[in-house]
mmCIF file of the N, C-alpha and C atoms, coordinates in Angstrom:
data_MODEL
# 
_entry.id   MODEL 
# 
loop_
_atom_site.group_PDB 
_atom_site.id 
_atom_site.type_symbol 
_atom_site.label_atom_id 
_atom_site.label_alt_id 
_atom_site.label_comp_id 
_atom_site.label_asym_id 
_atom_site.label_entity_id 
_atom_site.label_seq_id 
_atom_site.pdbx_PDB_ins_code 
_atom_site.Cartn_x 
_atom_site.Cartn_y 
_atom_site.Cartn_z 
_atom_site.occupancy 
_atom_site.B_iso_or_equiv 
_atom_site.pdbx_formal_charge 
_atom_site.auth_seq_id 
_atom_site.auth_comp_id 
_atom_site.auth_asym_id 
_atom_site.auth_atom_id 
_atom_site.pdbx_PDB_model_num 
ATOM 1   N N  . SER A 1 1  ? 0.842  -1.156 0.092  1.00 0.00 ? 1  SER A N  1 
ATOM 2   C CA . SER A 1 1  ? -0.062 -0.055 0.079  1.00 0.00 ? 1  SER A CA 1 
ATOM 3   C C  . SER A 1 1  ? 0.850  1.237  -0.026 1.00 0.00 ? 1  SER A C  1 
ATOM 4   N N  . SER A 1 2  ? 0.288  2.328  -0.321 1.00 0.00 ? 2  SER A N  1 
ATOM 5   C CA . SER A 1 2  ? 1.072  3.559  -0.328 1.00 0.00 ? 2  SER A CA 1 
ATOM 6   C C  . SER A 1 2  ? 1.557  4.027  1.027  1.00 0.00 ? 2  SER A C  1 
ATOM 7   N N  . LEU A 1 3  ? 0.809  3.647  2.059  1.00 0.00 ? 3  LEU A N  1 
ATOM 8   C CA . LEU A 1 3  ? 1.054  3.868  3.354  1.00 0.00 ? 3  LEU A CA 1 
ATOM 9   C C  . LEU A 1 3  ? 2.254  3.450  3.817  1.00 0.00 ? 3  LEU A C  1 
ATOM 10  N N  . VAL A 1 4  ? 2.589  2.109  3.610  1.00 0.00 ? 4  VAL A N  1 
ATOM 11  C CA . VAL A 1 4  ? 3.700  1.288  4.012  1.00 0.00 ? 4  VAL A CA 1 
ATOM 12  C C  . VAL A 1 4  ? 4.805  1.810  3.141  1.00 0.00 ? 4  VAL A C  1 
ATOM 13  N N  . ALA A 1 5  ? 4.880  2.224  1.897  1.00 0.00 ? 5  ALA A N  1 
ATOM 14  C CA . ALA A 1 5  ? 5.920  2.905  1.246  1.00 0.00 ? 5  ALA A CA 1 
ATOM 15  C C  . ALA A 1 5  ? 6.161  4.259  1.984  1.00 0.00 ? 5  ALA A C  1 
ATOM 16  N N  . THR A 1 6  ? 5.215  4.868  2.124  1.00 0.00 ? 6  THR A N  1 
ATOM 17  C CA . THR A 1 6  ? 5.361  6.361  2.811  1.00 0.00 ? 6  THR A CA 1 
ATOM 18  C C  . THR A 1 6  ? 6.248  6.135  3.880  1.00 0.00 ? 6  THR A C  1 
ATOM 19  N N  . LEU A 1 7  ? 5.753  5.347  4.649  1.00 0.00 ? 7  LEU A N  1 
ATOM 20  C CA . LEU A 1 7  ? 6.516  5.257  6.046  1.00 0.00 ? 7  LEU A CA 1 
ATOM 21  C C  . LEU A 1 7  ? 7.781  4.663  5.922  1.00 0.00 ? 7  LEU A C  1 
ATOM 22  N N  . ARG A 1 8  ? 8.159  3.684  4.928  1.00 0.00 ? 8  ARG A N  1 
ATOM 23  C CA . ARG A 1 8  ? 9.431  3.138  4.698  1.00 0.00 ? 8  ARG A CA 1 
ATOM 24  C C  . ARG A 1 8  ? 10.391 4.323  3.934  1.00 0.00 ? 8  ARG A C  1 
ATOM 25  N N  . ALA A 1 9  ? 9.762  5.143  3.056  1.00 0.00 ? 9  ALA A N  1 
ATOM 26  C CA . ALA A 1 9  ? 10.541 6.337  2.673  1.00 0.00 ? 9  ALA A CA 1 
ATOM 27  C C  . ALA A 1 9  ? 10.855 7.362  3.573  1.00 0.00 ? 9  ALA A C  1 
ATOM 28  N N  . TRP A 1 10 ? 10.060 7.676  4.503  1.00 0.00 ? 10 TRP A N  1 
ATOM 29  C CA . TRP A 1 10 ? 10.222 8.551  5.540  1.00 0.00 ? 10 TRP A CA 1 
ATOM 30  C C  . TRP A 1 10 ? 11.223 8.157  6.525  1.00 0.00 ? 10 TRP A C  1 
ATOM 31  N N  . LEU A 1 11 ? 11.143 6.887  6.934  1.00 0.00 ? 11 LEU A N  1 
ATOM 32  C CA . LEU A 1 11 ? 12.250 6.182  7.886  1.00 0.00 ? 11 LEU A CA 1 
ATOM 33  C C  . LEU A 1 11 ? 13.601 6.367  7.258  1.00 0.00 ? 11 LEU A C  1 
ATOM 34  N N  . ASP A 1 12 ? 13.582 5.909  5.884  1.00 0.00 ? 12 ASP A N  1 
ATOM 35  C CA . ASP A 1 12 ? 15.028 5.869  5.206  1.00 0.00 ? 12 ASP A CA 1 
ATOM 36  C C  . ASP A 1 12 ? 15.630 7.107  4.711  1.00 0.00 ? 12 ASP A C  1 
ATOM 37  N N  . ALA A 1 13 ? 14.606 8.432  4.832  1.00 0.00 ? 13 ALA A N  1 
ATOM 38  C CA . ALA A 1 13 ? 15.012 9.690  4.607  1.00 0.00 ? 13 ALA A CA 1 
ATOM 39  C C  . ALA A 1 13 ? 15.451 10.295 6.112  1.00 0.00 ? 13 ALA A C  1 
ATOM 40  N N  . PHE A 1 14 ? 15.187 9.651  7.257  1.00 0.00 ? 14 PHE A N  1 
ATOM 41  C CA . PHE A 1 14 ? 15.478 10.185 8.419  1.00 0.00 ? 14 PHE A CA 1 
ATOM 42  C C  . PHE A 1 14 ? 14.802 11.339 8.594  1.00 0.00 ? 14 PHE A C  1 
ATOM 43  N N  . GLY A 1 15 ? 13.287 11.072 8.356  1.00 0.00 ? 15 GLY A N  1 
ATOM 44  C CA . GLY A 1 15 ? 12.287 12.203 8.679  1.00 0.00 ? 15 GLY A CA 1 
ATOM 45  C C  . GLY A 1 15 ? 12.379 13.270 7.889  1.00 0.00 ? 15 GLY A C  1 
ATOM 46  N N  . ASP A 1 16 ? 13.296 13.258 6.619  1.00 0.00 ? 16 ASP A N  1 
ATOM 47  C CA . ASP A 1 16 ? 13.238 14.317 5.841  1.00 0.00 ? 16 ASP A CA 1 
ATOM 48  C C  . ASP A 1 16 ? 11.992 14.387 4.835  1.00 0.00 ? 16 ASP A C  1 
ATOM 49  N N  . THR A 1 17 ? 10.959 14.992 5.003  1.00 0.00 ? 17 THR A N  1 
ATOM 50  C CA . THR A 1 17 ? 9.758  14.800 4.124  1.00 0.00 ? 17 THR A CA 1 
ATOM 51  C C  . THR A 1 17 ? 9.985  15.300 2.758  1.00 0.00 ? 17 THR A C  1 
ATOM 52  N N  . VAL A 1 18 ? 10.835 16.186 2.555  1.00 0.00 ? 18 VAL A N  1 
ATOM 53  C CA . VAL A 1 18 ? 10.984 16.707 1.166  1.00 0.00 ? 18 VAL A CA 1 
ATOM 54  C C  . VAL A 1 18 ? 11.736 15.655 0.245  1.00 0.00 ? 18 VAL A C  1 
ATOM 55  N N  . ALA A 1 19 ? 12.596 15.156 0.948  1.00 0.00 ? 19 ALA A N  1 
ATOM 56  C CA . ALA A 1 19 ? 13.663 13.882 0.265  1.00 0.00 ? 19 ALA A CA 1 
ATOM 57  C C  . ALA A 1 19 ? 12.758 12.808 -0.036 1.00 0.00 ? 19 ALA A C  1 
ATOM 58  N N  . ALA A 1 20 ? 11.993 12.331 0.914  1.00 0.00 ? 20 ALA A N  1 
ATOM 59  C CA . ALA A 1 20 ? 11.044 11.156 1.091  1.00 0.00 ? 20 ALA A CA 1 
ATOM 60  C C  . ALA A 1 20 ? 9.876  11.269 0.124  1.00 0.00 ? 20 ALA A C  1 
ATOM 61  N N  . ALA A 1 21 ? 9.201  12.622 0.002  1.00 0.00 ? 21 ALA A N  1 
ATOM 62  C CA . ALA A 1 21 ? 8.361  12.724 -0.990 1.00 0.00 ? 21 ALA A CA 1 
ATOM 63  C C  . ALA A 1 21 ? 8.967  12.648 -2.538 1.00 0.00 ? 21 ALA A C  1 
ATOM 64  N N  . ASP A 1 22 ? 10.259 13.244 -2.777 1.00 0.00 ? 22 ASP A N  1 
ATOM 65  C CA . ASP A 1 22 ? 10.753 13.101 -3.835 1.00 0.00 ? 22 ASP A CA 1 
ATOM 66  C C  . ASP A 1 22 ? 11.093 11.754 -4.293 1.00 0.00 ? 22 ASP A C  1 
ATOM 67  N N  . SER A 1 23 ? 11.568 10.776 -3.356 1.00 0.00 ? 23 SER A N  1 
ATOM 68  C CA . SER A 1 23 ? 11.906 9.564  -3.643 1.00 0.00 ? 23 SER A CA 1 
ATOM 69  C C  . SER A 1 23 ? 10.733 8.775  -4.216 1.00 0.00 ? 23 SER A C  1 
ATOM 70  N N  . LEU A 1 24 ? 9.310  9.101  -3.701 1.00 0.00 ? 24 LEU A N  1 
ATOM 71  C CA . LEU A 1 24 ? 8.446  8.527  -4.075 1.00 0.00 ? 24 LEU A CA 1 
ATOM 72  C C  . LEU A 1 24 ? 7.358  9.193  -5.316 1.00 0.00 ? 24 LEU A C  1 
ATOM 73  N N  . TYR A 1 25 ? 8.106  10.313 -5.587 1.00 0.00 ? 25 TYR A N  1 
ATOM 74  C CA . TYR A 1 25 ? 7.662  11.202 -6.833 1.00 0.00 ? 25 TYR A CA 1 
ATOM 75  C C  . TYR A 1 25 ? 6.174  11.349 -6.576 1.00 0.00 ? 25 TYR A C  1 
ATOM 76  N N  . VAL A 1 26 ? 6.024  12.059 -5.444 1.00 0.00 ? 26 VAL A N  1 
ATOM 77  C CA . VAL A 1 26 ? 4.626  12.584 -4.814 1.00 0.00 ? 26 VAL A CA 1 
ATOM 78  C C  . VAL A 1 26 ? 5.024  13.983 -4.498 1.00 0.00 ? 26 VAL A C  1 
ATOM 79  N N  . HIS A 1 27 ? 3.782  14.789 -4.412 1.00 0.00 ? 27 HIS A N  1 
ATOM 80  C CA . HIS A 1 27 ? 3.936  16.129 -3.972 1.00 0.00 ? 27 HIS A CA 1 
ATOM 81  C C  . HIS A 1 27 ? 4.246  16.101 -2.388 1.00 0.00 ? 27 HIS A C  1 
ATOM 82  N N  . GLN A 1 28 ? 4.784  17.002 -1.827 1.00 0.00 ? 28 GLN A N  1 
ATOM 83  C CA . GLN A 1 28 ? 5.082  17.196 -0.444 1.00 0.00 ? 28 GLN A CA 1 
ATOM 84  C C  . GLN A 1 28 ? 3.866  17.069 0.390  1.00 0.00 ? 28 GLN A C  1 
ATOM 85  N N  . ASN A 1 29 ? 2.725  17.996 -0.089 1.00 0.00 ? 29 ASN A N  1 
ATOM 86  C CA . ASN A 1 29 ? 1.588  17.717 0.765  1.00 0.00 ? 29 ASN A CA 1 
ATOM 87  C C  . ASN A 1 29 ? 0.862  16.472 0.762  1.00 0.00 ? 29 ASN A C  1 
ATOM 88  N N  . THR A 1 30 ? 1.170  15.701 -0.448 1.00 0.00 ? 30 THR A N  1 
ATOM 89  C CA . THR A 1 30 ? 0.449  14.271 -0.538 1.00 0.00 ? 30 THR A CA 1 
ATOM 90  C C  . THR A 1 30 ? 1.165  13.623 0.409  1.00 0.00 ? 30 THR A C  1 
ATOM 91  N N  . PHE A 1 31 ? 2.568  13.744 0.622  1.00 0.00 ? 31 PHE A N  1 
ATOM 92  C CA . PHE A 1 31 ? 3.242  12.905 1.273  1.00 0.00 ? 31 PHE A CA 1 
ATOM 93  C C  . PHE A 1 31 ? 3.001  13.113 2.848  1.00 0.00 ? 31 PHE A C  1 
ATOM 94  N N  . ARG A 1 32 ? 2.818  14.306 3.045  1.00 0.00 ? 32 ARG A N  1 
ATOM 95  C CA . ARG A 1 32 ? 2.572  14.718 4.565  1.00 0.00 ? 32 ARG A CA 1 
ATOM 96  C C  . ARG A 1 32 ? 1.164  14.081 4.992  1.00 0.00 ? 32 ARG A C  1 
ATOM 97  N N  . TYR A 1 33 ? 0.180  14.215 4.023  1.00 0.00 ? 33 TYR A N  1 
ATOM 98  C CA . TYR A 1 33 ? -1.257 13.654 4.357  1.00 0.00 ? 33 TYR A CA 1 
ATOM 99  C C  . TYR A 1 33 ? -1.019 12.193 4.665  1.00 0.00 ? 33 TYR A C  1 
ATOM 100 N N  . ARG A 1 34 ? -0.223 11.514 3.544  1.00 0.00 ? 34 ARG A N  1 
ATOM 101 C CA . ARG A 1 34 ? 0.031  9.925  3.784  1.00 0.00 ? 34 ARG A CA 1 
ATOM 102 C C  . ARG A 1 34 ? 0.572  9.745  5.124  1.00 0.00 ? 34 ARG A C  1 
ATOM 103 N N  . LEU A 1 35 ? 1.662  10.690 5.645  1.00 0.00 ? 35 LEU A N  1 
ATOM 104 C CA . LEU A 1 35 ? 2.402  10.121 6.813  1.00 0.00 ? 35 LEU A CA 1 
ATOM 105 C C  . LEU A 1 35 ? 1.317  10.404 8.014  1.00 0.00 ? 35 LEU A C  1 
ATOM 106 N N  . ARG A 1 36 ? 0.311  11.478 7.897  1.00 0.00 ? 36 ARG A N  1 
ATOM 107 C CA . ARG A 1 36 ? -0.566 11.527 8.919  1.00 0.00 ? 36 ARG A CA 1 
ATOM 108 C C  . ARG A 1 36 ? -1.448 10.341 9.085  1.00 0.00 ? 36 ARG A C  1 
ATOM 109 N N  . ARG A 1 37 ? -1.856 9.843  7.931  1.00 0.00 ? 37 ARG A N  1 
ATOM 110 C CA . ARG A 1 37 ? -2.488 8.678  7.944  1.00 0.00 ? 37 ARG A CA 1 
ATOM 111 C C  . ARG A 1 37 ? -1.966 7.600  8.462  1.00 0.00 ? 37 ARG A C  1 
ATOM 112 N N  . VAL A 1 38 ? -0.715 7.366  8.151  1.00 0.00 ? 38 VAL A N  1 
ATOM 113 C CA . VAL A 1 38 ? 0.211  6.349  8.681  1.00 0.00 ? 38 VAL A CA 1 
ATOM 114 C C  . VAL A 1 38 ? 0.079  6.368  10.268 1.00 0.00 ? 38 VAL A C  1 
ATOM 115 N N  . ALA A 1 39 ? 0.288  7.577  10.803 1.00 0.00 ? 39 ALA A N  1 
ATOM 116 C CA . ALA A 1 39 ? 0.200  7.743  12.192 1.00 0.00 ? 39 ALA A CA 1 
ATOM 117 C C  . ALA A 1 39 ? -1.272 7.366  12.946 1.00 0.00 ? 39 ALA A C  1 
ATOM 118 N N  . GLU A 1 40 ? -2.269 7.783  12.063 1.00 0.00 ? 40 GLU A N  1 
ATOM 119 C CA . GLU A 1 40 ? -3.551 7.618  12.661 1.00 0.00 ? 40 GLU A CA 1 
ATOM 120 C C  . GLU A 1 40 ? -3.897 6.090  12.466 1.00 0.00 ? 40 GLU A C  1 
ATOM 121 N N  . VAL A 1 41 ? -3.698 5.368  11.353 1.00 0.00 ? 41 VAL A N  1 
ATOM 122 C CA . VAL A 1 41 ? -3.937 4.127  11.158 1.00 0.00 ? 41 VAL A CA 1 
ATOM 123 C C  . VAL A 1 41 ? -3.386 3.128  12.065 1.00 0.00 ? 41 VAL A C  1 
ATOM 124 N N  . GLY A 1 42 ? -1.943 3.496  12.043 1.00 0.00 ? 42 GLY A N  1 
ATOM 125 C CA . GLY A 1 42 ? -1.105 2.819  12.828 1.00 0.00 ? 42 GLY A CA 1 
ATOM 126 C C  . GLY A 1 42 ? -0.868 2.872  14.190 1.00 0.00 ? 42 GLY A C  1 
ATOM 127 N N  . GLN A 1 43 ? -1.545 3.987  14.691 1.00 0.00 ? 43 GLN A N  1 
ATOM 128 C CA . GLN A 1 43 ? -1.418 4.457  16.052 1.00 0.00 ? 43 GLN A CA 1 
ATOM 129 C C  . GLN A 1 43 ? -0.095 4.676  16.539 1.00 0.00 ? 43 GLN A C  1 
ATOM 130 N N  . LEU A 1 44 ? 0.743  5.197  15.727 1.00 0.00 ? 44 LEU A N  1 
ATOM 131 C CA . LEU A 1 44 ? 2.179  5.500  15.814 1.00 0.00 ? 44 LEU A CA 1 
ATOM 132 C C  . LEU A 1 44 ? 2.332  7.020  16.203 1.00 0.00 ? 44 LEU A C  1 
ATOM 133 N N  . ASP A 1 45 ? 3.288  7.182  17.181 1.00 0.00 ? 45 ASP A N  1 
ATOM 134 C CA . ASP A 1 45 ? 3.732  8.547  17.494 1.00 0.00 ? 45 ASP A CA 1 
ATOM 135 C C  . ASP A 1 45 ? 4.943  8.644  16.972 1.00 0.00 ? 45 ASP A C  1 
ATOM 136 N N  . LEU A 1 46 ? 5.054  9.373  15.708 1.00 0.00 ? 46 LEU A N  1 
ATOM 137 C CA . LEU A 1 46 ? 6.197  9.359  14.925 1.00 0.00 ? 46 LEU A CA 1 
ATOM 138 C C  . LEU A 1 46 ? 7.449  10.322 15.562 1.00 0.00 ? 46 LEU A C  1 
ATOM 139 N N  . ALA A 1 47 ? 6.800  11.032 16.449 1.00 0.00 ? 47 ALA A N  1 
ATOM 140 C CA . ALA A 1 47 ? 7.879  11.904 17.242 1.00 0.00 ? 47 ALA A CA 1 
ATOM 141 C C  . ALA A 1 47 ? 8.533  11.136 18.412 1.00 0.00 ? 47 ALA A C  1 
ATOM 142 N N  . ASP A 1 48 ? 8.176  9.876  18.677 1.00 0.00 ? 48 ASP A N  1 
ATOM 143 C CA . ASP A 1 48 ? 8.571  9.044  19.653 1.00 0.00 ? 48 ASP A CA 1 
ATOM 144 C C  . ASP A 1 48 ? 9.708  8.276  18.832 1.00 0.00 ? 48 ASP A C  1 
ATOM 145 N N  . PRO A 1 49 ? 11.026 8.278  19.324 1.00 0.00 ? 49 PRO A N  1 
ATOM 146 C CA . PRO A 1 49 ? 12.305 7.540  18.711 1.00 0.00 ? 49 PRO A CA 1 
ATOM 147 C C  . PRO A 1 49 ? 12.067 5.906  18.727 1.00 0.00 ? 49 PRO A C  1 
ATOM 148 N N  . ASP A 1 50 ? 11.498 5.474  19.942 1.00 0.00 ? 50 ASP A N  1 
ATOM 149 C CA . ASP A 1 50 ? 11.158 4.295  20.039 1.00 0.00 ? 50 ASP A CA 1 
ATOM 150 C C  . ASP A 1 50 ? 10.297 3.739  19.254 1.00 0.00 ? 50 ASP A C  1 
ATOM 151 N N  . GLN A 1 51 ? 8.964  4.272  19.167 1.00 0.00 ? 51 GLN A N  1 
ATOM 152 C CA . GLN A 1 51 ? 8.154  3.935  18.066 1.00 0.00 ? 51 GLN A CA 1 
ATOM 153 C C  . GLN A 1 51 ? 8.697  3.748  16.659 1.00 0.00 ? 51 GLN A C  1 
ATOM 154 N N  . ARG A 1 52 ? 9.391  4.979  16.305 1.00 0.00 ? 52 ARG A N  1 
ATOM 155 C CA . ARG A 1 52 ? 10.064 4.892  14.922 1.00 0.00 ? 52 ARG A CA 1 
ATOM 156 C C  . ARG A 1 52 ? 10.957 3.716  14.715 1.00 0.00 ? 52 ARG A C  1 
ATOM 157 N N  . PHE A 1 53 ? 11.846 3.545  15.734 1.00 0.00 ? 53 PHE A N  1 
ATOM 158 C CA . PHE A 1 53 ? 12.734 2.195  15.610 1.00 0.00 ? 53 PHE A CA 1 
ATOM 159 C C  . PHE A 1 53 ? 12.020 1.074  15.591 1.00 0.00 ? 53 PHE A C  1 
ATOM 160 N N  . ALA A 1 54 ? 10.832 0.787  16.350 1.00 0.00 ? 54 ALA A N  1 
ATOM 161 C CA . ALA A 1 54 ? 10.084 -0.314 16.500 1.00 0.00 ? 54 ALA A CA 1 
ATOM 162 C C  . ALA A 1 54 ? 9.395  -0.745 15.021 1.00 0.00 ? 54 ALA A C  1 
ATOM 163 N N  . ALA A 1 55 ? 9.017  0.500  14.557 1.00 0.00 ? 55 ALA A N  1 
ATOM 164 C CA . ALA A 1 55 ? 8.362  0.415  13.092 1.00 0.00 ? 55 ALA A CA 1 
ATOM 165 C C  . ALA A 1 55 ? 9.263  0.198  12.039 1.00 0.00 ? 55 ALA A C  1 
ATOM 166 N N  . MET A 1 56 ? 10.580 0.550  12.168 1.00 0.00 ? 56 MET A N  1 
ATOM 167 C CA . MET A 1 56 ? 11.665 0.203  11.185 1.00 0.00 ? 56 MET A CA 1 
ATOM 168 C C  . MET A 1 56 ? 12.060 -1.204 11.387 1.00 0.00 ? 56 MET A C  1 
ATOM 169 N N  . VAL A 1 57 ? 12.085 -1.642 12.449 1.00 0.00 ? 57 VAL A N  1 
ATOM 170 C CA . VAL A 1 57 ? 12.479 -3.069 12.707 1.00 0.00 ? 57 VAL A CA 1 
ATOM 171 C C  . VAL A 1 57 ? 11.434 -3.881 12.149 1.00 0.00 ? 57 VAL A C  1 
ATOM 172 N N  . GLN A 1 58 ? 10.038 -3.624 12.306 1.00 0.00 ? 58 GLN A N  1 
ATOM 173 C CA . GLN A 1 58 ? 8.847  -4.394 11.907 1.00 0.00 ? 58 GLN A CA 1 
ATOM 174 C C  . GLN A 1 58 ? 8.818  -4.512 10.398 1.00 0.00 ? 58 GLN A C  1 
ATOM 175 N N  . LEU A 1 59 ? 9.142  -3.313 9.671  1.00 0.00 ? 59 LEU A N  1 
ATOM 176 C CA . LEU A 1 59 ? 9.031  -3.286 8.211  1.00 0.00 ? 59 LEU A CA 1 
ATOM 177 C C  . LEU A 1 59 ? 10.132 -4.221 7.661  1.00 0.00 ? 59 LEU A C  1 
ATOM 178 N N  . ARG A 1 60 ? 11.285 -4.377 8.432  1.00 0.00 ? 60 ARG A N  1 
ATOM 179 C CA . ARG A 1 60 ? 12.484 -5.004 8.018  1.00 0.00 ? 60 ARG A CA 1 
ATOM 180 C C  . ARG A 1 60 ? 12.253 -6.711 8.194  1.00 0.00 ? 60 ARG A C  1 
ATOM 181 N N  . VAL A 1 61 ? 11.758 -6.797 9.343  1.00 0.00 ? 61 VAL A N  1 
ATOM 182 C CA . VAL A 1 61 ? 11.596 -8.284 9.759  1.00 0.00 ? 61 VAL A CA 1 
ATOM 183 C C  . VAL A 1 61 ? 10.382 -8.885 9.117  1.00 0.00 ? 61 VAL A C  1 
ATOM 184 N N  . LEU A 1 62 ? 9.441  -8.120 8.615  1.00 0.00 ? 62 LEU A N  1 
ATOM 185 C CA . LEU A 1 62 ? 8.272  -8.637 7.938  1.00 0.00 ? 62 LEU A CA 1 
ATOM 186 C C  . LEU A 1 62 ? 8.528  -8.456 6.336  1.00 0.00 ? 62 LEU A C  1 
ATOM 187 N N  . GLY A 1 63 ? 9.557  -7.822 6.098  1.00 0.00 ? 63 GLY A N  1 
ATOM 188 C CA . GLY A 1 63 ? 9.740  -7.857 4.402  1.00 0.00 ? 63 GLY A CA 1 
ATOM 189 C C  . GLY A 1 63 ? 8.729  -6.849 3.742  1.00 0.00 ? 63 GLY A C  1 
ATOM 190 N N  . LEU A 1 64 ? 8.165  -5.907 4.487  1.00 0.00 ? 64 LEU A N  1 
ATOM 191 C CA . LEU A 1 64 ? 7.257  -5.048 3.795  1.00 0.00 ? 64 LEU A CA 1 
ATOM 192 C C  . LEU A 1 64 ? 7.931  -3.952 3.343  1.00 0.00 ? 64 LEU A C  1 
ATOM 193 N N  . ASP A 1 65 ? 8.257  -4.180 2.162  1.00 0.00 ? 65 ASP A N  1 
ATOM 194 C CA . ASP A 1 65 ? 9.211  -2.976 1.418  1.00 0.00 ? 65 ASP A CA 1 
ATOM 195 C C  . ASP A 1 65 ? 8.410  -2.548 0.369  1.00 0.00 ? 65 ASP A C  1 
# 
């Protein structure tokens, strides 16, 4: 889904939404909207480093690339 790809791109860009949006070839506002949806649907606090790390590990372990 685009939400998983959005989260992966954002984590890979170390939170740089401009670079992450460019990597997915989407407008920055679209990317920010998707990132808000990721946080809402996944009940993630993306400002929390522990939750970001847990999300990164889960994406890698489950192979959700």
